[in-house]
LUMLOVO-125892 format. One line per field, with one value per residue (C-alpha): residue number from 0; chain; x, y, z. Coordinates in steps of 0.25 Angstrom, whole numbers. Each point is the difference from the previous one (the first is absolute). Example, Ala and Ser with C-alpha at 12.3 -4.5 7.8 and 13.67 -1.06 7.14 Angstrom:
k: c(0, 1) $
c: c(A, A) $
east: c(49, 6) $
north: c(-18, 14) $
up: c(31, -2) $
***
This chain:
k: c(0, 1, 2, 3, 4, 5, 6, 7, 8, 9, 10, 11, 12, 13, 14, 15, 16, 17, 18, 19, 20, 21, 22, 23, 24, 25, 26, 27, 28, 29, 30, 31, 32, 33, 34, 35, 36, 37, 38, 39, 40, 41, 42, 43, 44, 45, 46, 47, 48, 49, 50, 51, 52, 53, 54, 55, 56, 57, 58, 59, 60, 61, 62, 63, 64, 65, 66, 67, 68, 69, 70, 71, 72, 73, 74, 75, 76, 77, 78, 79, 80, 81, 82, 83, 84, 85, 86, 87, 88, 89, 90, 91, 92, 93, 94, 95, 96, 97, 98, 99, 100, 101, 102, 103, 104, 105, 106, 107, 108, 109, 110, 111, 112, 113, 114, 115, 116, 117, 118, 119, 120, 121, 122, 123, 124, 125, 126, 127, 128, 129, 130, 131, 132, 133, 134, 135, 136, 137, 138, 139, 140, 141, 142, 143, 144, 145, 146, 147, 148, 149, 150, 151, 152, 153, 154, 155, 156, 157, 158, 159, 160, 161, 162, 163, 164, 165, 166, 167, 168, 169, 170, 171, 172, 173, 174, 175, 176, 177, 178, 179, 180, 181, 182, 183, 184, 185, 186, 187, 188, 189, 190, 191, 192, 193, 194, 195, 196, 197, 198, 199, 200, 201, 202, 203, 204, 205, 206, 207, 208, 209, 210, 211, 212, 213, 214, 215, 216, 217, 218, 219, 220, 221, 222, 223, 224, 225, 226, 227, 228, 229, 230, 231, 232, 233, 234, 235, 236, 237, 238, 239, 240, 241, 242, 243, 244, 245, 246, 247, 248, 249, 250, 251, 252, 253, 254, 255, 256, 257, 258, 259, 260, 261, 262, 263, 264, 265, 266, 267, 268, 269, 270, 271, 272, 273, 274, 275, 276, 277, 278, 279, 280, 281, 282, 283, 284, 285, 286, 287, 288, 289, 290, 291, 292, 293, 294, 295, 296, 297, 298, 299, 300, 301, 302, 303, 304, 305, 306, 307, 308, 309, 310, 311, 312, 313, 314, 315, 316, 317, 318, 319, 320, 321, 322, 323, 324, 325, 326, 327, 328, 329, 330, 331, 332, 333, 334, 335, 336, 337, 338, 339, 340, 341, 342, 343, 344, 345, 346, 347, 348, 349, 350, 351, 352, 353, 354, 355, 356, 357, 358, 359, 360, 361, 362, 363, 364, 365, 366, 367, 368, 369, 370, 371, 372, 373, 374, 375, 376, 377, 378, 379, 380, 381, 382, 383, 384, 385, 386, 387, 388, 389, 390, 391, 392, 393, 394, 395, 396, 397, 398, 399, 400, 401, 402, 403, 404, 405, 406, 407, 408, 409, 410, 411, 412, 413, 414, 415, 416, 417, 418, 419, 420, 421, 422, 423, 424, 425, 426, 427, 428, 429, 430, 431, 432, 433, 434, 435, 436, 437, 438, 439, 440, 441, 442, 443, 444, 445, 446, 447, 448, 449, 450, 451, 452, 453, 454, 455, 456, 457, 458, 459, 460, 461, 462, 463, 464, 465, 466, 467, 468, 469, 470, 471, 472, 473, 474, 475, 476, 477, 478, 479, 480, 481, 482, 483, 484, 485, 486, 487, 488, 489, 490, 491, 492, 493, 494, 495, 496, 497, 498, 499, 500, 501, 502, 503, 504, 505, 506, 507, 508, 509, 510, 511, 512, 513, 514, 515, 516, 517, 518, 519, 520, 521, 522, 523, 524, 525, 526, 527, 528, 529, 530, 531, 532, 533, 534, 535, 536, 537, 538, 539, 540, 541, 542, 543, 544, 545, 546, 547, 548, 549, 550, 551, 552, 553, 554, 555, 556, 557, 558, 559, 560, 561, 562, 563, 564, 565, 566, 567, 568, 569, 570, 571, 572, 573, 574, 575, 576, 577, 578, 579, 580, 581, 582, 583, 584, 585, 586, 587, 588, 589, 590, 591, 592, 593, 594, 595, 596, 597, 598, 599, 600, 601, 602) $
c: c(A, A, A, A, A, A, A, A, A, A, A, A, A, A, A, A, A, A, A, A, A, A, A, A, A, A, A, A, A, A, A, A, A, A, A, A, A, A, A, A, A, A, A, A, A, A, A, A, A, A, A, A, A, A, A, A, A, A, A, A, A, A, A, A, A, A, A, A, A, A, A, A, A, A, A, A, A, A, A, A, A, A, A, A, A, A, A, A, A, A, A, A, A, A, A, A, A, A, A, A, A, A, A, A, A, A, A, A, A, A, A, A, A, A, A, A, A, A, A, A, A, A, A, A, A, A, A, A, A, A, A, A, A, A, A, A, A, A, A, A, A, A, A, A, A, A, A, A, A, A, A, A, A, A, A, A, A, A, A, A, A, A, A, A, A, A, A, A, A, A, A, A, A, A, A, A, A, A, A, A, A, A, A, A, A, A, A, A, A, A, A, A, A, A, A, A, A, A, A, A, A, A, A, A, A, A, A, A, A, A, A, A, A, A, A, A, A, A, A, A, A, A, A, A, A, A, A, A, A, A, A, A, A, A, A, A, A, A, A, A, A, A, A, A, A, A, A, A, A, A, A, A, A, A, A, A, A, A, A, A, A, A, A, A, A, A, A, A, A, A, A, A, A, A, A, A, A, A, A, A, A, A, A, A, A, A, A, A, A, A, A, A, A, A, A, A, A, A, A, A, A, A, A, A, A, A, A, A, A, A, A, A, A, A, A, A, A, A, A, A, A, A, A, A, A, A, A, A, A, A, A, A, A, A, A, A, A, A, A, A, A, A, A, A, A, A, A, A, A, A, A, A, A, A, A, A, A, A, A, A, A, A, A, A, A, A, A, A, A, A, A, A, A, A, A, A, A, A, A, A, A, A, A, A, A, A, A, A, A, A, A, A, A, A, A, A, A, A, A, A, A, A, A, A, A, A, A, A, A, A, A, A, A, A, A, A, A, A, A, A, A, A, A, A, A, A, A, A, A, A, A, A, A, A, A, A, A, A, A, A, A, A, A, A, A, A, A, A, A, A, A, A, A, A, A, A, A, A, A, A, A, A, A, A, A, A, A, A, A, A, A, A, A, A, A, A, A, A, A, A, A, A, A, A, A, A, A, A, A, A, A, A, A, A, A, A, A, A, A, A, A, A, A, A, A, A, A, A, A, A, A, A, A, A, A, A, A, A, A, A, A, A, A, A, A, A, A, A, A, A, A, A, A, A, A, A, A, A, A, A, A, A, A, A, A, A, A, A, A, A, A, A, A, A, A, A, A, A, A, A, A, A, A, A, A, A, A, A, A, A, A, A, A, A, A, A, A, A, A, A, A, A, A, A, A, A, A, A, A, A, A, A, A, A, A, A, A, A, A, A, A, A, A) $
east: c(527, -11, -12, -9, 8, 4, -15, -2, 11, -5, -14, 6, 10, -9, -13, 8, -9, 6, -10, 4, 15, -2, -7, 11, 11, -7, -3, 15, 4, -10, 1, 11, 6, 0, 10, 7, 10, -10, -4, -15, -2, -9, 3, 1, 11, 7, 1, 5, 11, 4, 0, 9, 9, 2, 3, 10, 7, 0, 6, 11, 2, 2, 11, 6, 1, 0, 6, 10, -6, -5, -9, -4, 8, -3, -7, -10, -2, -3, -10, -8, 1, -5, -12, -4, 1, -8, -11, 0, -2, -11, -6, 3, -11, 7, 13, 5, 4, 13, 2, 15, -2, -1, 11, 16, 7, -2, -3, 9, 10, 5, 5, -8, 3, -5, 2, -10, 6, -1, -7, -4, 11, -6, 4, 3, -8, 8, 1, 10, 0, -2, -14, 0, 10, -8, -12, 8, 4, -13, -4, 8, -8, 10, 11, 13, 3, 12, 1, 9, 4, 6, 3, -11, 7, -5, 1, -9, -6, 2, -4, 11, -4, 10, -3, 10, 10, 0, -7, -11, -8, -1, -12, -2, -12, -9, -14, 3, -5, 8, 12, 9, 10, 14, 7, 10, 4, 1, 10, 9, 1, 12, -2, -12, 2, -3, 2, -2, 11, -1, -13, -13, -15, -4, -7, 4, -6, 7, -5, 10, 2, 8, 7, 11, 13, 4, 14, -2, -10, 9, 10, -10, -6, 14, 2, -14, -2, -12, -8, -6, -10, -8, 3, 8, -14, -3, 12, -2, -14, 4, 11, -6, -13, 9, -1, 14, 7, 14, 9, 8, -14, -3, 14, -5, -12, 0, -9, -5, -6, -11, -9, 0, -14, 1, 4, -3, 4, 7, -6, 5, 4, 13, 3, -6, 10, 12, -4, -1, 14, 5, -7, 9, -10, 7, -6, 7, -5, 6, -11, -10, -3, -8, -9, -11, -5, -4, 12, 9, -7, 2, 15, 2, -7, 9, 12, -4, -4, 13, 8, -10, 11, 9, -7, 1, -15, -10, -8, -13, -3, 0, -9, -4, -5, -4, 11, -8, -6, -12, -4, 0, -10, -9, 1, -3, 0, -10, -3, 11, 10, 3, -4, 14, 9, 1, 8, 5, 4, 11, -4, 4, 16, 3, 12, 1, 3, -1, -10, 6, -13, -15, -5, -12, -1, -11, -6, -7, -14, 5, 1, 11, 6, 10, 14, 11, 14, 9, 15, 1, 0, -1, -12, -3, 10, -6, 6, -11, 1, -14, -13, -14, -8, -13, -7, 2, -8, 12, 10, -9, -1, 16, 3, 11, 10, 14, 11, -8, 5, -10, -2, -3, -6, -1, -15, -3, 16, -3, -7, 8, -8, 3, -3, 3, 9, 10, 8, -6, 7, -5, -11, 4, 12, -8, -4, -9, -6, -15, -8, -11, -13, -1, -14, -5, 4, -10, -4, 7, 11, 14, -4, 10, 14, 3, 10, -11, -3, 14, 1, -14, -1, 13, -6, -13, 8, 10, -12, -6, 12, 3, -3, -12, -5, 2, 14, 8, 13, 13, -9, 3, 0, 14, -2, -15, 6, 9, -11, -9, 12, 2, -14, -4, -9, -11, -11, -2, -6, 13, 8, -7, 4, 15, 8, 14, 8, -5, 3, 13, 5, -3, 13, 4, -10, 5, -6, 0, -7, -9, -4, -3, -8, -9, -2, -3, -11, -6, -2, -6, -11, -7, -4, -14, -8, -1, 15, 2, -10, 9, 12, -7, 0, -14, -1, -9, 1, 12, 5, -8, -14, 3, 2, -12, -8, 5, -7, -13, 0, 1, 8, 5, -11, -11, 6, 0, -14, -6, -9, -5, -8, 11, 10, -9, 4, 14, 7, 2, 15, -2, -11, 9, 11, -10, -5, 14, 3, -12, 3, 14, -4, -11, 11, 6, 13, -6, -9, 13, 8, -13, 0, 15, 0, -11, 6, 12, -9, 2, -13) $
north: c(363, 11, -1, -7, -11, -1, -2, -10, -9, 2, -5, -12, -5, 2, -6, -10, 2, -8, 6, 15, -5, -6, 13, 9, -8, 0, 15, 3, -8, 7, 15, 10, -1, 15, 5, 13, -4, -4, 10, 3, -4, -9, -15, 6, 10, -9, -11, 11, 5, -15, -3, 12, -3, -15, 4, 11, -11, -11, 9, 5, -15, -4, 12, -4, -15, -2, 12, 4, 14, 9, 12, 3, 0, -12, 11, 3, -15, -3, 11, -6, -13, 4, 8, -13, -8, 10, 1, -16, 0, 10, -8, -15, -4, 8, -6, -6, -14, 5, 11, 5, -1, -16, -1, 2, 7, 0, -10, -12, 9, 1, -14, -11, -11, 1, -8, -2, 4, -11, 10, 14, 11, 11, 15, 6, 10, 12, 15, 11, 0, -9, -3, -13, -5, 4, -7, -13, 1, 3, -14, -7, -2, -9, 11, 1, -9, -2, 8, 0, 13, 1, 11, 1, -2, 9, -12, -10, -12, -14, -14, -11, -15, -11, -15, -9, 11, 5, 13, -3, 13, 15, 9, 15, 3, 4, 1, -7, -13, -2, 6, 2, -11, 6, -14, 2, 15, -5, -10, 10, 9, -2, -5, -8, -16, -8, -12, 0, -5, -7, -8, 5, -5, -5, 13, 14, 13, 13, 15, 11, 14, 2, 13, 8, 0, 15, -1, -9, 9, 13, -9, -4, 14, 5, -11, 0, 15, -1, -10, 7, -4, 9, -7, -13, -7, 4, -6, -13, -1, 3, -9, -12, 1, 2, -10, 3, 8, 7, -11, 12, 4, -14, 0, 12, -8, -7, -7, 4, -13, 3, -12, -15, -4, -15, 0, -14, -2, 13, 9, 14, 10, 1, -14, -1, 11, -7, -14, 9, 4, -14, -4, 10, 12, 14, 3, 11, -2, 12, 8, -7, 4, -6, 10, -1, 14, 12, 8, -11, 1, 15, -1, -11, 9, 13, -9, -5, 15, 5, -10, -1, 4, -10, -13, -7, 2, 11, 0, 8, -5, -11, -13, -5, -15, -9, -10, -12, -7, -6, 13, 4, -10, 4, 15, -4, 8, 9, 1, 10, -1, -9, 4, -4, 10, 15, 10, 14, 8, 10, 15, 5, 2, 15, 10, 14, 7, 14, 2, 5, 2, -1, -4, -6, -15, -3, -13, -9, 6, 14, 1, 11, -4, 8, -7, 5, -3, -2, -2, -15, -8, -16, -6, -14, -4, 11, 12, 11, 13, 2, 0, 3, 9, -5, 13, 16, -1, -8, 10, 11, -9, -2, 14, -6, 8, -2, 0, -5, -12, -11, -14, -10, -14, -13, -4, -14, -2, 4, 14, 13, 10, 14, 0, 14, 12, 2, 12, 11, 9, 14, 1, 14, -7, -12, -2, -11, -4, 3, -10, 6, -7, -7, -4, -15, -5, -4, -15, -3, 10, -4, -12, 4, 5, 15, 10, 4, -14, -7, -3, -5, -8, -7, -4, -5, -8, -6, -4, -6, -9, -3, -13, 8, 3, -10, -5, 2, -6, 9, 13, 9, 16, 2, -9, 6, 15, -4, -5, 12, 10, -8, 3, -15, 0, 12, -7, -13, -8, 4, -9, -12, 6, 0, -7, -7, 8, 13, -3, -5, 13, 6, 4, -10, -11, -8, -11, -12, 11, 4, -15, -3, 13, -2, -15, 4, 11, -9, -10, 10, 3, -12, 5, 0, 14, 2, -2, 11, 9, 0, 2, 13, 6, 5, 11, -6, -14, -7, -14, -6, 6, -4, -14, 0, 5, -10, -10, 7, 2, -10, 10, 14, 2, -4, 10, 11, -2, -2, 11, 5, -13, -10, 9, 2, -13, 3, 4, 15, 0, -10, 9, 11, -8, -4, 14, 5, -11, 4, 15, -3, -8, 11, 11, 3, -6, -12, -2, 1, -10, -9, 1, -3, -11, -8, 3, -8, -11, 3, 6) $
up: c(364, 1, 10, -10, -3, 15, 4, -11, 5, 14, -3, -9, 11, 12, -7, -8, -12, -12, -10, 3, 0, -14, -4, 4, -6, -13, 1, 4, -13, -10, 5, 3, 14, 4, 11, 1, -10, -10, -11, -1, -14, -8, -5, -15, 5, 8, -11, -10, 10, 3, -15, -3, 12, -4, -14, 4, 9, -10, -10, 9, 4, -14, -2, 13, -1, -15, -6, 11, 0, 11, -4, 15, 13, 10, 9, -11, -3, 14, 1, -12, 6, 13, -5, -7, 13, 7, -10, 0, 15, -1, -12, 1, -9, -12, 0, -13, 1, -8, 9, 1, 16, -2, -10, -1, -10, -15, -10, -4, -7, -14, -1, -8, 11, 15, 13, 11, 14, 10, 9, -3, 0, 7, 1, 14, 9, -1, 5, -1, 15, 12, -2, -8, 10, 12, -5, -1, 14, 6, -6, 11, 12, 7, 2, -6, -13, -8, -12, -12, -7, -13, -11, -10, -12, -12, -11, -7, 8, -5, 4, -3, 1, 2, -3, 6, 3, -15, -4, -9, -1, 3, -1, 3, 10, -11, 5, 13, -4, -14, -5, -12, -3, 2, 2, -11, 5, 14, -3, -6, 14, 7, 14, -2, 2, -12, 9, 16, 9, 13, 5, -6, -2, -14, -3, 5, -3, 2, -2, -1, -7, -12, 1, -8, 8, 2, -3, -12, -5, 0, -8, -9, -3, -4, -9, -7, -1, -9, 9, 13, 9, 10, 13, 3, 2, -15, -4, 8, -6, -15, 0, 7, -9, -13, -11, -4, 11, -1, 7, 6, 7, 5, 6, 9, 6, 14, 9, 14, 6, 10, 2, 0, -4, 2, 15, 3, 15, 1, 11, -2, -12, 5, 0, -13, -5, 6, -8, -13, 4, 1, -13, -8, 0, 1, 15, 7, 15, 4, -7, 8, 14, 12, 8, 9, 3, -9, 6, -6, -13, -1, 5, -13, -9, 4, -2, -14, -4, 6, -9, -12, -10, 4, -3, -14, -3, -2, 15, 2, 13, 10, 1, 14, 1, 10, 2, 7, -13, 8, 5, -14, -3, 12, -5, -15, -12, -8, -15, -2, 12, 11, 14, 6, -7, -4, -7, 6, -12, 0, -3, -13, -3, -1, -3, -1, -14, -7, -11, -13, -8, -1, -14, -6, -4, -11, 1, -11, 2, 0, 15, 5, 13, 7, 2, 10, -5, 11, 3, -2, 13, 2, 7, 2, -11, -10, -5, 2, -10, -2, 9, -4, 8, -7, -2, 2, 14, 5, -4, 7, 13, 0, -5, -7, -9, -6, 10, 11, 9, 1, 6, -10, 4, -8, 3, -1, -4, -14, -2, 4, 7, 6, 14, 4, -1, 10, -5, -9, -9, 1, -9, -8, -5, -5, -14, -6, 14, -4, -8, -10, -1, -13, -5, -2, -14, -10, 1, -14, 1, -7, -7, -11, 1, -1, 6, 11, 2, 0, 15, 2, -13, 4, 14, -7, -10, 10, 9, -13, -2, 15, 8, 5, -14, -11, 4, -12, 4, -3, -3, 11, 1, -6, -12, -1, 0, -12, -7, 2, -3, -13, -3, -1, 12, 0, 6, 7, -12, -7, 8, -7, -13, 2, -10, 2, -9, 5, 14, -3, -6, 14, 6, 12, -5, -11, -8, 11, 10, -11, -3, 15, 3, -12, 2, 15, -4, -10, 12, 9, -10, 3, 13, 6, -3, 15, 2, -12, 8, 13, -9, -5, 14, -1, 11, 12, -5, 7, -2, 11, -5, -15, 5, 8, -12, -9, 9, 0, -15, -11, -9, -2, -9, 10, 10, -10, -4, 15, 3, 14, 3, -2, 7, 12, 7, 1, 13, 0, -3, -12, -5, 0, -7, -10, -3, -2, -10, -8, 0, -4, -13, -2, -1, -13, 4, 6, -13, -9, 8, 0, -15, -2, 10, -8, -12, 6, 4, 15, 6) $
***
């Protein structure tokens, strides 16, 4: 609190001036609260920054909770959220009603049926370090409090509801208030009781984490060589939300129960877990530890970390909870996380390996990214053979070359990253260790197939057909490559001109595959124009930005025809995306695409 505010507060409290107090409270709500941590920016700039951060967070929430994808690490996500929280504290009058800091997770999910939760399913305050747990412990003014420590299972949270002992519904967390109905799939998971045993109340609400069992997953991957998941959590989410999953994949799933929501007369969380065990839930009380001090928490954290690979589930940290349920009620809950629990995340999993090569990967927009090929190592259940270096500056920073020994980490349990070079080969004996500067590709580069464009065009058309694009089922990179090499797909619109007979003649496809592919392509042609724009991978206009623009313009034509006056009211990030889309469709390649898609009746 600075000197000026202190003086105002002293005047108010000493003179008991209600009018001045009212004025000060109003001014605090209307104007930025400046402190050493608050940036000295205008309300307009703050609004733009907060909107941009909120859109980015919503987009990554959507990918994580609904698509089981992770484009950034947990630490990078936490930085985005922390920046937004700081700006909202500094500019409280500018907070959006639907800010990600006031919501949990993503949308309702991909299913058509949703279920309302008994009470909100919140996230946990977390940190890759003890900070979140230390903050939790500081909330207890009465001395030592009994805490429960459990593994933080990396799966998909669900809520199960039982009426008169019978399982009647199951839902994912969704946005925290409503979740996707996954009752049918949950009934198929081994170990989840359909009927409760013993003595139980008429209504029981239980929460737990659906995870992929490590050993069962390894057996499944050997059996189903064509179906791979990035992480065990991806598998749990993908199978649980699937309309028609492979039964062998469902058999891999298990439940880790962590909370009885309808506690009744139960006074502690530990007693509630014991009840769940009596009623038939797969509760392993040996994985729940009672502690009272930070030193106790730290000891359990280290023990779990040391034996992390011995548990049947993927574990990305520990959860620390207040055991006394009445104290939980006193501590309360925020809009995003409870004040009676916290998570302490583990550092990234690491391994040492050798650099076999450094090559360029060409993305759909033509961006060239240096990629390190390494001797295969297994991290967090994933076999790592290639690690992106993001740009040539990262290569220079690491001074990395073929033959070097490097430490590779799995950031966010999904993104491989080179942390450091621990042993270098003599540089006069190394070849291929330097990365040449490559100029930025043209906005409309490689919209056609050609020998020089083959890799980029394949990346572009693969994204166009993927779930992030138009979602054309069964049309992955392998099949697309066959169609391109057969001369049937030479640009994006040509996909929609494919004939069943032509596709059936491509080696390895056949008539049945040809019929299903052409039907899926035809169905994808009914997508909204803005989704087609997203699928085109316009540089500078990512999915989150395009989605935001689709809510601000009545049509794609309205966006393309808008001038400086209409664009002036957009946040800076949306303005850049809008101008990128306009420039793209004004380019020769973009114009050609627009004409061809309009002939097909799409744009």
